[in-house]
C-alpha positions in Angstrom: 46.9 -29.6 1.5 44.8 -26.8 0.2 46.3 -23.4 1.6 43.7 -21.3 -0.5 40.2 -20.6 0.7 37.3 -22.4 -0.8 33.6 -21.6 -0.1 31.1 -24.2 1.0 29.7 -26.4 -1.7 26.2 -25.6 -2.7 23.4 -27.1 -5.0 24.6 -28.7 -8.2 28.3 -28.1 -7.1 27.7 -30.2 -3.9 26.4 -33.0 -5.9 29.2 -33.0 -8.5 32.0 -32.8 -5.9 30.7 -35.0 -3.2 28.8 -37.7 -4.9 30.4 -41.0 -5.8 33.2 -43.3 -4.5 36.2 -42.1 -2.7 34.3 -39.0 -1.5 33.9 -37.4 2.0 36.3 -38.0 4.8 38.2 -41.3 5.0 37.4 -43.3 8.0 40.3 -44.9 10.0 40.7 -46.3 13.7 37.4 -45.3 14.9 37.3 -41.7 13.6 33.8 -41.8 12.3 32.4 -39.5 15.2 35.0 -36.9 14.1 34.4 -37.5 10.4 30.6 -37.1 10.6 30.9 -34.0 12.6 33.4 -32.3 10.7 31.6 -33.1 7.2 28.5 -31.7 8.7 30.0 -28.3 10.1 31.9 -27.5 7.0 31.2 -29.2 3.6 28.0 -27.1 2.8 27.7 -24.1 5.2 30.0 -21.4 6.3 28.1 -20.6 9.5 31.2 -21.7 11.5 33.9 -20.4 9.2 34.9 -18.2 11.9 36.6 -21.1 13.5 39.1 -21.5 10.5 40.1 -17.7 10.3 39.2 -15.7 13.4 42.1 -15.1 15.8 40.1 -15.9 19.1 41.5 -15.2 22.6 42.6 -18.8 23.3 43.0 -19.9 19.8 45.9 -22.6 19.1 46.7 -21.3 15.3 48.5 -24.7 14.6 45.2 -26.5 15.1 43.3 -24.0 13.3 45.6 -24.5 10.1 45.4 -28.1 10.2 41.6 -27.9 10.4 41.5 -25.3 7.6 44.1 -26.4 5.2 44.1 -30.2 5.7 40.6 -31.0 6.0 38.0 -28.1 5.2 39.6 -26.9 2.1 40.5 -30.2 0.5 36.8 -31.5 1.4 35.5 -28.2 -0.4 38.0 -28.4 -3.3 38.0 -32.1 -4.3 35.3 -33.7 -2.1 37.7 -36.0 -0.4 40.0 -36.0 2.8 42.5 -38.6 3.7 42.4 -40.3 7.1 46.0 -39.1 7.5 44.8 -35.4 7.8 42.2 -36.2 10.3 44.9 -38.4 12.2 47.0 -35.2 12.2 44.2 -33.3 13.9 43.5 -36.2 16.4 47.1 -36.1 17.4 47.0 -32.4 18.1 43.8 -32.9 20.2 45.4 -35.6 22.3 48.3 -33.4 23.0 46.1 -30.3 23.9 43.5 -32.1 25.7 43.2 -34.2 28.9 42.5 -37.4 27.1 45.1 -39.8 25.6 42.7 -41.7 23.5 41.7 -39.3 20.7 43.8 -41.1 18.2 42.4 -44.7 18.7 39.1 -44.7 20.5 35.5 -43.8 19.7 34.4 -40.7 21.4 31.2 -38.9 21.9 31.1 -36.0 19.3 29.9 -33.6 22.1 33.3 -34.1 23.7 35.2 -33.4 20.5 33.3 -30.4 20.0 33.7 -28.9 23.3 37.4 -29.6 23.3 38.0 -27.9 19.9 35.6 -25.0 20.2 36.0 -24.2 23.9 39.5 -25.2 25.0 41.7 -25.2 21.9 40.1 -22.3 19.7 38.2 -20.4 22.5 35.2 -19.3 20.7 31.9 -18.2 22.4 29.2 -20.7 23.2 26.7 -21.0 20.4 23.5 -20.9 22.4 22.2 -20.9 25.9 19.5 -23.3 27.4 17.3 -23.0 30.6 15.7 -25.7 32.5 12.7 -24.6 34.7 13.9 -22.9 38.0 17.6 -23.4 36.9 20.2 -20.9 35.6 21.2 -20.5 32.2 23.6 -23.0 30.5 26.3 -22.1 27.8 26.4 -24.9 25.3 28.3 -25.8 22.0 26.1 -28.9 21.0 22.9 -30.3 22.0 22.6 -33.9 22.3 19.0 -35.4 22.1 17.9 -37.5 25.0 14.7 -39.0 24.9 12.8 -42.2 26.0 11.9 -44.8 23.0 8.6 -43.5 21.5 6.5 -46.3 19.9 4.7 -43.9 17.7 8.1 -42.6 16.2 9.3 -45.2 13.9 11.1 -43.2 11.5 11.2 -39.6 12.8 12.4 -36.4 11.5 14.8 -34.0 13.2 11.9 -31.7 14.0 10.1 -34.2 16.0 13.1 -35.6 17.9 14.2 -32.0 18.9 10.6 -31.1 20.3 10.3 -34.5 22.2 13.7 -34.1 23.7 13.2 -30.4 24.9 9.6 -31.3 26.2 11.0 -34.6 28.1 14.0 -32.6 29.6 11.8 -29.6 30.3 14.3 -27.2 28.3 14.0 -23.9 26.6 16.4 -22.0 24.1 17.1 -18.7 26.0 17.2 -16.8 22.7 17.7 -17.7 18.8 20.9 -19.5 18.6 23.5 -18.3 16.4 24.3 -21.9 15.2 22.3 -25.0 16.6 24.4 -28.1 16.5 22.2 -31.2 17.1 23.5 -34.7 17.9 21.0 -37.4 16.9 20.4 -40.5 19.1 22.1 -42.5 16.3 25.7 -43.0 17.2 28.0 -45.7 18.9 28.7 -49.1 18.0 26.3 -50.8 20.5 22.8 -49.0 20.2 20.8 -47.0 17.8 17.5 -45.7 18.8 16.2 -45.3 15.3 17.2 -47.1 12.2 16.8 -44.1 10.1 16.1 -40.2 10.8 14.7 -37.9 8.1 16.8 -34.6 8.0 14.5 -31.6 8.4 15.6 -29.0 5.9 14.1 -26.4 8.3 13.8 -26.4 12.1 10.8 -24.4 13.6 12.0 -23.3 17.2 9.1 -21.1 18.0 7.9 -23.4 20.8 11.5 -24.0 22.0 12.2 -20.3 22.8 11.9 -19.1 26.5 9.2 -16.3 26.7 8.6 -16.1 23.1 5.2 -14.7 22.1 3.0 -17.2 20.7 -0.5 -17.7 19.2 -3.2 -19.4 21.3 -4.1 -22.4 19.4 -7.9 -21.8 20.7 -8.6 -18.1 20.1 -5.6 -16.9 17.9 -4.8 -14.1 20.6 -1.2 -14.0 22.2 -1.1 -17.1 24.4 -0.8 -16.8 28.2 -0.6 -20.4 29.3 1.4 -23.4 27.8 0.2 -27.0 28.0 2.9 -29.7 27.5 
């Protein structure tokens, strides 16, 4: 355990601490979905550090302390988290949640995030989506759904998000405080793409609802959108 607080790893420090053998979060008993999610959320960014400290209305302080002291701080301090620490968290999720298989089965990352963020810690939704003619939907995570695109052999995240929003007719209601995106590359049975290139920046201009945008023909403020 690492009860002291450690900042997220950046630049040379991230390479030094996280690169090499026995680094990252140790996998055990179908934990890969949770290991990958936790690493992505906390290793090199502080945008969700409120999950570790803030006393939310419904917050379970025991789960919060396990997440902070047994997983996030050791990861940032030494670059390694043992499987036993993640299993401790999984046991608590099983106890608090409605599902008995969090300790042994592969789960959907979105199910894990919704459980720990909404039901256990009680944090506010991170963003809102709206489909044409429907009411706003509060979200913690966006899972990319799309048909197979023959022209996308090795896509980047920007392309996948835009294709997914377009095919589902979705818009972001406002600029999200945090935008967690689940790639179509998970599970044992099927992976839509062999590789996905990370986009270091994400342009959400065309994804925002009622956002002023430039006409691609004349350069004035656009009044019509062609999908």
